[in-house]
ROTORBA-25031 format. One record per residue (C-alpha): residue in one letter; x, y, z. Coordinates in Angstrom, 3 decimals. Each point is the difference from the previous one (the first is absolute). Example, Ala and Ser with C-alpha at 12.3 -4.5 7.8 and 13.67 -1.06 7.14 Angstrom:
r aa A	X 12.300	Y -4.500	Z 7.800
r aa S	X 1.370	Y 3.440	Z -0.660
//
This chain:
r aa M	X 11.410	Y 0.328	Z 17.351
r aa F	X -3.545	Y -0.728	Z 1.725
r aa N	X -0.315	Y -2.184	Z 2.971
r aa K	X -3.206	Y -2.035	Z 0.345
r aa I	X -1.085	Y -3.665	Z 0.989
r aa K	X -0.072	Y -2.964	Z -2.265
r aa Q	X -2.810	Y -2.366	Z 1.061
r aa N	X 0.315	Y -3.509	Z -0.791
r aa F	X -1.096	Y -1.691	Z -3.084
r aa E	X -3.026	Y -2.287	Z 0.328
r aa D	X -0.579	Y -3.304	Z -2.293
r aa T	X -3.630	Y 0.428	Z -0.604
r aa S	X -0.503	Y -2.140	Z -3.104
r aa K	X 2.526	Y -2.784	Z 0.856
r aa L	X 0.915	Y -0.144	Z -3.693
r aa S	X 3.788	Y 0.284	Z 0.626
r aa S	X 1.932	Y -3.108	Z 0.343
r aa D	X 2.788	Y 1.714	Z 1.257
r aa N	X 0.152	Y -0.997	Z 3.826
r aa S	X 3.281	Y 1.331	Z 0.961
r aa Y	X -0.927	Y 3.351	Z -0.859
r aa K	X -3.300	Y 0.015	Z 1.470
r aa N	X 1.639	Y -0.857	Z 3.298
r aa I	X 2.200	Y 3.251	Z -0.471
r aa L	X -3.525	Y 1.455	Z -0.947
r aa N	X -1.625	Y -0.963	Z 3.000
r aa N	X 2.845	Y 0.330	Z 2.594
r aa N	X 2.488	Y 2.298	Z -0.970
r aa I	X -1.539	Y 3.261	Z -1.964
r aa N	X -2.038	Y 1.301	Z 3.279
r aa K	X 0.918	Y 3.652	Z 0.579
r aa K	X 2.931	Y 0.381	Z -2.460
r aa T	X 1.003	Y 3.314	Z -0.980
r aa S	X -0.891	Y 1.232	Z -3.703
r aa N	X 1.690	Y 2.777	Z -1.729
r aa M	X -2.635	Y 1.663	Z -2.425
r aa K	X -3.360	Y 1.738	Z 0.159
r aa N	X -0.514	Y 1.385	Z 3.472
r aa K	X -2.953	Y -2.447	Z 0.470
r aa N	X -0.587	Y -3.293	Z 1.617
r aa Y	X -0.623	Y -3.016	Z -2.567
r aa N	X -1.031	Y -3.676	Z 0.649
r aa Y	X 0.366	Y -2.279	Z -2.850
r aa S	X -1.766	Y -3.392	Z -0.292
r aa E	X 1.570	Y -2.706	Z -2.149
r aa I	X -2.051	Y -1.328	Z -2.949
r aa C	X 2.308	Y -2.435	Z -1.725
r aa K	X 3.629	Y -0.253	Z -1.259
r aa I	X 0.240	Y 0.702	Z -3.668
r aa G	X 3.833	Y -0.445	Z -0.519
r aa N	X 3.067	Y -0.917	Z 1.156
r aa G	X 3.925	Y -0.598	Z -0.845
r aa S	X 3.529	Y 0.468	Z 1.157
r aa F	X -1.010	Y 3.746	Z 0.362
r aa G	X -2.703	Y -0.956	Z 2.705
r aa T	X -3.889	Y -0.455	Z 0.039
r aa V	X -2.772	Y 2.017	Z -1.568
r aa Y	X -3.419	Y 0.189	Z 1.941
r aa K	X -3.441	Y 1.507	Z -0.888
r aa A	X -1.517	Y 1.775	Z 2.744
r aa I	X -2.548	Y 2.494	Z 1.391
r aa C	X 0.447	Y 3.308	Z 1.818
r aa K	X -2.794	Y -0.083	Z 2.523
r aa E	X -0.260	Y 3.806	Z 0.187
r aa T	X -0.183	Y 0.703	Z -3.567
r aa N	X -1.247	Y -3.324	Z -1.402
r aa E	X 2.765	Y -0.016	Z -2.730
r aa I	X 1.366	Y -2.849	Z -1.276
r aa V	X 3.580	Y 0.221	Z 0.022
r aa A	X 3.080	Y -2.248	Z -0.890
r aa I	X 2.697	Y -0.611	Z 3.179
r aa K	X 3.372	Y -1.325	Z -0.766
r aa S	X 1.987	Y -1.469	Z 2.770
r aa V	X 3.774	Y -0.265	Z -0.587
r aa F	X 2.443	Y -1.717	Z 2.634
r aa Q	X 2.613	Y 2.900	Z 1.046
r aa D	X 3.444	Y -2.081	Z -0.553
r aa I	X 2.630	Y 2.063	Z 1.932
r aa H	X 2.530	Y -1.035	Z -2.589
r aa Y	X -1.900	Y 1.369	Z -2.701
r aa K	X -0.713	Y 3.637	Z -1.003
r aa N	X -3.655	Y 0.512	Z -0.708
r aa R	X -0.426	Y 3.067	Z -2.133
r aa E	X -3.618	Y -0.465	Z -0.616
r aa L	X -1.762	Y 1.886	Z 2.693
r aa S	X 2.114	Y 3.216	Z -0.718
r aa I	X -0.718	Y -0.173	Z -3.803
r aa L	X -3.443	Y -0.518	Z 0.534
r aa K	X -0.303	Y 2.813	Z 2.324
r aa E	X 1.263	Y 2.046	Z -2.872
r aa V	X -1.714	Y -1.346	Z -3.138
r aa N	X -2.976	Y 2.114	Z -0.675
r aa N	X -1.392	Y -0.731	Z -3.859
r aa I	X -3.172	Y -1.361	Z -1.283
r aa N	X 1.609	Y -2.839	Z -1.508
r aa C	X 1.921	Y -1.523	Z 2.974
r aa I	X -1.085	Y -1.451	Z 3.311
r aa K	X -0.711	Y 2.459	Z 2.838
r aa I	X 1.025	Y -0.642	Z 3.654
r aa K	X -3.297	Y 0.793	Z 2.104
r aa D	X 1.158	Y -0.996	Z 3.256
r aa Y	X 2.851	Y -2.232	Z 1.772
r aa F	X 0.785	Y -1.632	Z 3.237
r aa F	X 2.262	Y -2.572	Z 1.418
r aa T	X -0.717	Y -3.417	Z 1.943
r aa T	X 1.979	Y -2.628	Z 1.810
r aa K	X -0.388	Y -3.650	Z -0.341
r aa H	X 1.397	Y -1.746	Z 3.347
r aa S	X 1.120	Y -3.332	Z 0.236
r aa S	X 1.077	Y -2.096	Z 2.791
r aa I	X 2.903	Y -1.821	Z -2.003
r aa S	X 1.201	Y 3.232	Z -1.930
r aa E	X 0.644	Y 3.480	Z 0.397
r aa P	X -2.898	Y 2.265	Z -0.865
r aa E	X -0.897	Y 1.051	Z -3.553
r aa K	X -0.768	Y 3.468	Z -1.055
r aa Y	X -2.371	Y 0.608	Z -2.902
r aa L	X -0.770	Y 3.036	Z -2.064
r aa N	X -3.596	Y 0.204	Z -0.966
r aa V	X -0.844	Y 2.229	Z -2.802
r aa V	X -3.508	Y 0.926	Z -0.804
r aa M	X -1.008	Y 1.027	Z -3.649
r aa D	X -2.729	Y 0.347	Z -2.512
r aa Y	X -1.886	Y -3.231	Z -0.862
r aa F	X 0.110	Y -1.093	Z -3.559
r aa P	X -2.192	Y -3.057	Z -0.988
r aa I	X 2.600	Y -1.506	Z -2.639
r aa T	X 3.641	Y 0.322	Z -1.064
r aa L	X 0.803	Y -0.084	Z -3.642
r aa T	X 0.756	Y -3.687	Z 0.357
r aa N	X -3.449	Y -0.826	Z 0.517
r aa L	X -0.803	Y 1.818	Z -3.379
r aa I	X 2.758	Y -1.813	Z -1.969
r aa Q	X -0.597	Y -3.237	Z 1.674
r aa N	X -3.777	Y -0.191	Z -0.663
r aa N	X -0.994	Y 0.315	Z 3.620
r aa N	X -3.211	Y -2.065	Z -0.351
r aa S	X -1.496	Y 1.463	Z 3.556
r aa Q	X 0.017	Y 3.339	Z -1.646
r aa N	X -1.896	Y -1.204	Z -3.048
r aa Y	X 2.726	Y 0.963	Z -2.678
r aa T	X 0.205	Y -1.889	Z -3.202
r aa K	X 3.333	Y -0.410	Z -2.039
r aa N	X 1.385	Y 2.825	Z -1.745
r aa S	X -2.553	Y 2.162	Z 1.974
r aa L	X 2.223	Y 3.190	Z -0.125
r aa S	X -0.988	Y 2.021	Z -2.674
r aa T	X 2.474	Y 2.391	Z -2.118
r aa L	X -1.189	Y 2.720	Z 1.974
r aa E	X 0.417	Y -1.635	Z 3.278
r aa I	X 3.415	Y -0.894	Z -1.025
r aa K	X 1.042	Y 3.546	Z -0.831
r aa L	X -1.905	Y 1.324	Z 3.096
r aa Y	X 2.082	Y -2.232	Z 2.613
r aa S	X 3.181	Y 0.434	Z -2.182
r aa Y	X -0.461	Y 3.379	Z 0.263
r aa Q	X -0.586	Y 0.109	Z 3.847
r aa M	X 3.209	Y -2.258	Z 0.519
r aa F	X 1.987	Y 2.746	Z -1.883
r aa H	X -1.258	Y 2.686	Z 1.620
r aa A	X 0.888	Y -1.697	Z 3.594
r aa L	X 3.497	Y -0.371	Z -1.174
r aa F	X 0.288	Y 3.530	Z -1.136
r aa Y	X -1.146	Y 0.765	Z 3.406
r aa L	X 2.261	Y -2.074	Z 1.949
r aa E	X 3.015	Y 1.555	Z -2.402
r aa T	X -1.065	Y 3.485	Z 1.409
r aa I	X 0.574	Y -1.188	Z 3.457
r aa N	X 3.034	Y -2.028	Z -0.907
r aa V	X -1.621	Y -3.120	Z 0.795
r aa C	X 0.717	Y -3.450	Z -1.840
r aa H	X -2.656	Y -2.905	Z 0.708
r aa R	X 2.279	Y -2.624	Z -1.064
r aa D	X -2.838	Y -2.733	Z 0.057
r aa I	X -2.636	Y 1.000	Z -2.294
r aa K	X -1.985	Y -3.025	Z -0.949
r aa P	X -3.807	Y -0.753	Z -0.764
r aa Q	X -0.340	Y -1.429	Z 3.647
r aa N	X 1.057	Y 3.560	Z 1.302
r aa I	X -2.534	Y 1.873	Z -1.991
r aa L	X -3.268	Y 0.535	Z 1.441
r aa I	X -3.243	Y 0.795	Z -2.136
r aa D	X -3.248	Y 1.069	Z 0.534
r aa P	X -1.737	Y -1.320	Z -3.145
r aa E	X -3.245	Y 2.228	Z 0.419
r aa R	X 1.913	Y 3.112	Z -0.062
r aa K	X 2.741	Y -1.138	Z -2.075
r aa L	X 2.289	Y 1.213	Z 2.540
r aa L	X 3.778	Y -1.664	Z 0.419
r aa K	X 2.250	Y 0.767	Z 2.999
r aa I	X 3.670	Y -1.499	Z 0.496
r aa C	X 0.410	Y -1.708	Z 3.468
r aa D	X 2.390	Y -1.772	Z 1.934
r aa F	X 3.045	Y 2.281	Z 0.621
r aa G	X 1.730	Y -2.435	Z 1.864
r aa S	X 2.917	Y 0.044	Z -2.447
r aa A	X 0.100	Y 3.893	Z -1.056
r aa K	X 2.815	Y 1.759	Z 0.953
r aa K	X 1.387	Y 3.906	Z -0.797
r aa L	X 2.458	Y -0.318	Z -2.364
r aa Q	X 3.286	Y 1.773	Z 0.191
r aa K	X 2.628	Y 0.421	Z -2.943
r aa G	X 2.978	Y -1.435	Z 1.278
r aa V	X -1.424	Y -2.210	Z 2.631
r aa S	X 0.059	Y -3.921	Z -0.622
r aa N	X -3.651	Y -1.908	Z 0.335
r aa I	X -0.476	Y -3.400	Z 0.033
r aa A	X -0.162	Y -1.686	Z -3.627
r aa Y	X -1.985	Y -2.898	Z 1.017
r aa I	X -3.444	Y 1.752	Z 0.320
r aa C	X -3.410	Y -0.107	Z -1.925
r aa S	X -1.747	Y -3.118	Z -1.052
r aa R	X 1.724	Y -1.720	Z -2.697
r aa Y	X -2.522	Y 0.086	Z -2.779
r aa Y	X 0.125	Y 3.730	Z 0.448
r aa R	X 3.468	Y 0.461	Z 0.691
r aa A	X 1.925	Y 2.497	Z -1.999
r aa P	X 3.013	Y -1.211	Z -2.175
r aa E	X 2.467	Y 2.401	Z 2.121
r aa L	X -1.074	Y -1.897	Z 2.986
r aa I	X 0.586	Y -3.877	Z -1.332
r aa F	X 3.493	Y 1.785	Z -1.260
r aa N	X 0.995	Y 0.762	Z 4.011
r aa A	X -0.462	Y 3.804	Z -0.109
r aa E	X 0.277	Y 1.646	Z 3.240
r aa E	X -0.248	Y 3.444	Z -1.418
r aa Y	X -3.539	Y 0.059	Z -1.645
r aa T	X -2.865	Y 2.469	Z -0.633
r aa N	X -3.723	Y 0.361	Z -0.203
r aa A	X 0.511	Y -1.389	Z -3.384
r aa I	X -0.519	Y -3.606	Z 1.704
r aa D	X -3.509	Y 0.947	Z 0.802
r aa M	X -0.679	Y 0.925	Z -3.545
r aa W	X 1.024	Y -3.163	Z -1.245
r aa S	X -2.181	Y -1.967	Z 2.723
r aa V	X -3.004	Y 2.047	Z -1.161
r aa C	X 0.414	Y -0.840	Z -3.411
r aa C	X 0.021	Y -3.428	Z 0.727
r aa V	X -3.251	Y 0.227	Z 1.979
r aa I	X -1.365	Y 1.717	Z -2.803
r aa C	X 0.849	Y -2.728	Z -2.831
r aa E	X -1.460	Y -2.629	Z 2.890
r aa M	X -3.183	Y 1.857	Z -0.022
r aa V	X -0.438	Y -0.609	Z -4.004
r aa L	X 1.497	Y -3.418	Z -0.066
r aa D	X -1.389	Y -1.454	Z 3.367
r aa H	X 3.326	Y -1.406	Z 0.732
r aa P	X 3.465	Y 1.559	Z 0.798
r aa L	X 1.933	Y 1.081	Z -2.963
r aa F	X 3.349	Y -1.343	Z 1.669
r aa Q	X -0.370	Y -3.121	Z 1.817
r aa G	X 3.745	Y -1.187	Z 1.167
r aa E	X 0.130	Y -2.718	Z 2.241
r aa S	X 3.499	Y 1.452	Z 1.349
r aa S	X 1.643	Y 3.216	Z -0.645
r aa V	X 1.975	Y -1.282	Z -2.746
r aa D	X -2.834	Y -1.830	Z -1.557
r aa Q	X -1.774	Y 3.745	Z 0.547
r aa I	X 2.689	Y 1.764	Z -2.080
r aa V	X -0.410	Y -2.697	Z -2.647
r aa E	X -3.620	Y 0.929	Z -0.274
r aa I	X 0.458	Y 3.619	Z -0.106
r aa I	X 2.671	Y -0.476	Z -2.761
r aa K	X -2.877	Y -1.992	Z -2.044
r aa V	X -1.906	Y 3.225	Z -0.276
r aa C	X 2.774	Y 2.816	Z 0.372
r aa G	X 2.892	Y -1.806	Z -1.704
r aa T	X 3.381	Y -0.762	Z 1.260
r aa P	X 1.477	Y 2.957	Z 1.846
r aa S	X 3.198	Y 1.824	Z -1.463
r aa K	X 3.018	Y 0.693	Z 2.151
r aa K	X -1.183	Y 3.436	Z 0.022
r aa D	X -3.355	Y -0.888	Z 1.356
r aa I	X 1.464	Y -2.069	Z 2.767
r aa K	X 2.489	Y 2.977	Z 1.149
r aa S	X -3.325	Y 2.133	Z 0.154
r aa M	X -1.460	Y -2.618	Z 2.372
r aa N	X 2.970	Y -0.800	Z 2.160
r aa K	X 3.439	Y 1.651	Z -0.874
r aa N	X 1.613	Y -2.921	Z 2.144
r aa Y	X -1.409	Y -2.774	Z -1.643
r aa K	X 2.713	Y -2.023	Z -1.784
r aa I	X -2.080	Y -2.918	Z -2.108
r aa Y	X -0.926	Y 1.177	Z -3.554
r aa K	X -0.680	Y -3.218	Z -1.779
r aa F	X -3.328	Y -1.645	Z -0.482
r aa P	X -1.405	Y -2.865	Z -2.035
r aa L	X -1.766	Y 0.470	Z -3.162
r aa I	X -3.850	Y 0.428	Z 0.765
r aa K	X -2.936	Y -0.042	Z -2.303
r aa C	X -1.610	Y 3.322	Z 0.623
r aa Y	X -3.739	Y 1.105	Z -0.479
r aa T	X -1.505	Y 3.307	Z -0.769
r aa L	X -2.487	Y 1.637	Z 1.931
r aa H	X -2.176	Y -0.141	Z -3.450
r aa E	X 0.202	Y -3.997	Z 0.453
r aa I	X -0.452	Y 0.159	Z 3.763
r aa F	X -3.229	Y 2.500	Z -0.144
r aa K	X -1.285	Y -1.296	Z -3.693
r aa D	X -3.297	Y -0.663	Z 1.663
r aa Y	X -0.416	Y 3.307	Z 1.783
r aa I	X 1.377	Y 2.679	Z -2.420
r aa K	X -3.250	Y 0.626	Z -1.823
r aa N	X -1.628	Y 1.145	Z 3.207
r aa L	X 2.969	Y 1.771	Z 1.607
r aa G	X 1.743	Y 1.709	Z -2.940
r aa E	X 3.445	Y 0.200	Z -0.974
r aa E	X 0.315	Y 2.462	Z 2.308
r aa F	X -0.156	Y -2.672	Z 2.894
r aa I	X 3.326	Y -1.672	Z -1.836
r aa N	X 1.766	Y 3.134	Z -0.228
r aa L	X -0.663	Y 0.760	Z 3.464
r aa I	X 1.326	Y -3.429	Z 1.430
r aa K	X 3.075	Y 0.663	Z -2.189
r aa K	X 1.151	Y 2.880	Z 1.660
r aa I	X -0.182	Y -1.477	Z 3.166
r aa L	X 1.358	Y -3.225	Z -0.477
r aa V	X 3.430	Y 0.951	Z -0.424
r aa Y	X 3.451	Y -0.898	Z 1.652
r aa N	X 1.135	Y 3.458	Z 0.609
r aa P	X -1.720	Y 1.502	Z 3.070
r aa K	X 0.878	Y 3.251	Z -1.339
r aa K	X -1.833	Y -0.498	Z -3.148
r aa R	X -3.026	Y -1.503	Z 1.403
r aa L	X -2.919	Y 2.190	Z -0.143
r aa K	X -0.828	Y 1.974	Z 3.114
r aa P	X -3.355	Y 0.003	Z 1.621
r aa I	X -0.821	Y 3.329	Z -1.197
r aa E	X 0.711	Y -0.662	Z -3.467
r aa A	X -2.032	Y -3.048	Z -0.088
r aa L	X -2.931	Y 1.972	Z 1.465
r aa I	X 0.008	Y 2.457	Z -3.146
r aa D	X 0.514	Y -2.759	Z -2.527
r aa P	X -2.292	Y -0.518	Z -2.715
r aa F	X -1.339	Y -3.386	Z 1.399
r aa F	X -2.105	Y 2.191	Z 2.561
r aa D	X -1.175	Y 2.567	Z -2.662
r aa D	X -3.705	Y -2.028	Z 0.235
r aa I	X -0.429	Y 0.769	Z 3.804
r aa R	X 0.969	Y 3.879	Z -0.759
r aa K	X -3.123	Y 0.190	Z -2.332
r aa N	X -2.878	Y 2.219	Z 1.037
r aa G	X -3.020	Y -2.710	Z 0.944
r aa V	X 2.055	Y -3.437	Z 0.078
r aa L	X 0.071	Y 0.001	Z 3.797
r aa E	X -2.697	Y 0.290	Z 2.439
r aa N	X 0.297	Y 2.953	Z 2.830
r aa D	X 1.330	Y -2.022	Z 2.666
r aa I	X 2.554	Y -1.507	Z -2.170
r aa E	X 1.089	Y 3.005	Z -1.629
r aa N	X 0.826	Y 1.786	Z 3.750
r aa I	X 1.798	Y -3.243	Z 0.626
r aa I	X 2.134	Y 0.095	Z -3.209
r aa F	X 0.657	Y 3.766	Z -0.051
r aa N	X 0.704	Y 0.537	Z 3.718
r aa F	X 3.443	Y 1.592	Z 0.401
r aa T	X 1.057	Y 2.033	Z 3.065
r aa N	X 1.621	Y 3.392	Z -0.441
r aa E	X 3.450	Y -1.732	Z 1.306
r aa E	X -0.416	Y -2.468	Z -3.143
r aa I	X -0.835	Y 2.530	Z -2.492
r aa S	X 3.020	Y 2.295	Z 1.433
r aa Y	X 2.355	Y -2.798	Z -0.654
r aa M	X -1.122	Y -0.977	Z -3.504
r aa G	X -0.155	Y 3.699	Z -1.251
r aa N	X -2.388	Y 1.773	Z -1.848
r aa D	X 0.508	Y -1.512	Z -3.505
r aa I	X -0.650	Y -3.651	Z 1.107
r aa Y	X -2.906	Y 1.398	Z 2.162
r aa Q	X -1.530	Y 1.264	Z -3.215
r aa K	X 0.383	Y -3.267	Z -1.802
r aa L	X -1.096	Y -1.781	Z 2.965
r aa I	X -3.609	Y 1.417	Z 0.973
r aa P	X -2.085	Y 0.745	Z -2.924
r aa K	X -1.176	Y 3.344	Z -0.662
r aa W	X -3.860	Y -1.168	Z 0.235
r aa Y	X 0.703	Y -1.239	Z 3.660
r aa K	X 1.454	Y 3.144	Z 1.175
r aa I	X -3.010	Y 2.031	Z -1.064
r aa K	X -2.204	Y -2.677	Z 1.469
r aa I	X 1.511	Y 0.452	Z 3.525
r aa N	X 0.453	Y 3.933	Z -0.226
r aa S	X -3.645	Y -0.082	Z -0.927
r aa E	X -1.041	Y -2.211	Z 2.984
r aa N	X 2.081	Y 1.886	Z 2.188
r aa N	X -1.508	Y 3.410	Z -0.991
r aa N	X -3.345	Y -1.637	Z 0.735
r aa K	X 1.021	Y -0.916	Z 3.513
r aa Q	X 1.160	Y 3.364	Z 0.393
r aa S	X -2.842	Y 1.713	Z -0.960
r aa E	X -2.482	Y -2.391	Z 2.420
r aa L	X 2.131	Y 1.519	Z 2.899
//
């Protein structure tokens, strides 16, 4: 760990309306100890860009580098175990948000005990996937602005993020459009907000009431306490469907209503299905519900997305978590064959899509790697590396 002094934030633009946090910035961040990068950094707040039960996110600027960053401030409840910092320190993937710095602050009050906050400094991204889906007018997006290629690129990057998290045994547990950052110019996607993430261990119980309802896997609704990263695959699939439909695929108003919405698409789960999700669940009777096929739901989009899209969704929206498609299997699915063709992607996007570390390649094995990375790209990279070597 490196010790350095964290100077105070300064509200230079007065765009934020969060006066309570401004008071923390002005009064309590002076000379706090940070733990990354052996340098002193000063941040100036620009504006608040998000908040929720997890905390508040601010857009800020680093005075020393002029870099725009995002700072997530989270109250440290002594009764709640916050795993986010330790997980963020480990995460290192092009499609997952990366921690740049962190520091702790204290909010003092004359009527209550001091409150401790964790402040995590991360890359700033202009929008979330929610902005794209909801037709964010401030970004000048029009309805159905996501092209077939963009849907494939963003879907692929989500699967890549899940594959990486699987290699380090981390389950995100709250995949939703609001937690997916987008750089629309670079077509770069990063999964963020690891506040609910956890390293899963076989035989260890986990909370079942996790993940936002629209994206909650059925085993969680059936109160499973021993689950796997397959819950993230369900969530990502729901997000992909939402990118296409411009609204959530399953919009239940309660947990019971949510399972009804799922049954409308996936059919009534059998006793065997329920046992595969939660072996301790005892209710097996469900009302007869009219179902809709995926072809009916996506009838207006199949022409552009192709039958491969329906086939991909079918392989993920299954009740049995063990039969649900795994992230690496999704990455080599025929739905993504187009983006592996030479000349389809620009150079910068190629380097995002085909960016796999040696650790990931070792984890997936050579056979998968040969399917995942096209031969033309390997030749191109080898040629570029040889040219660099000859210039030295």
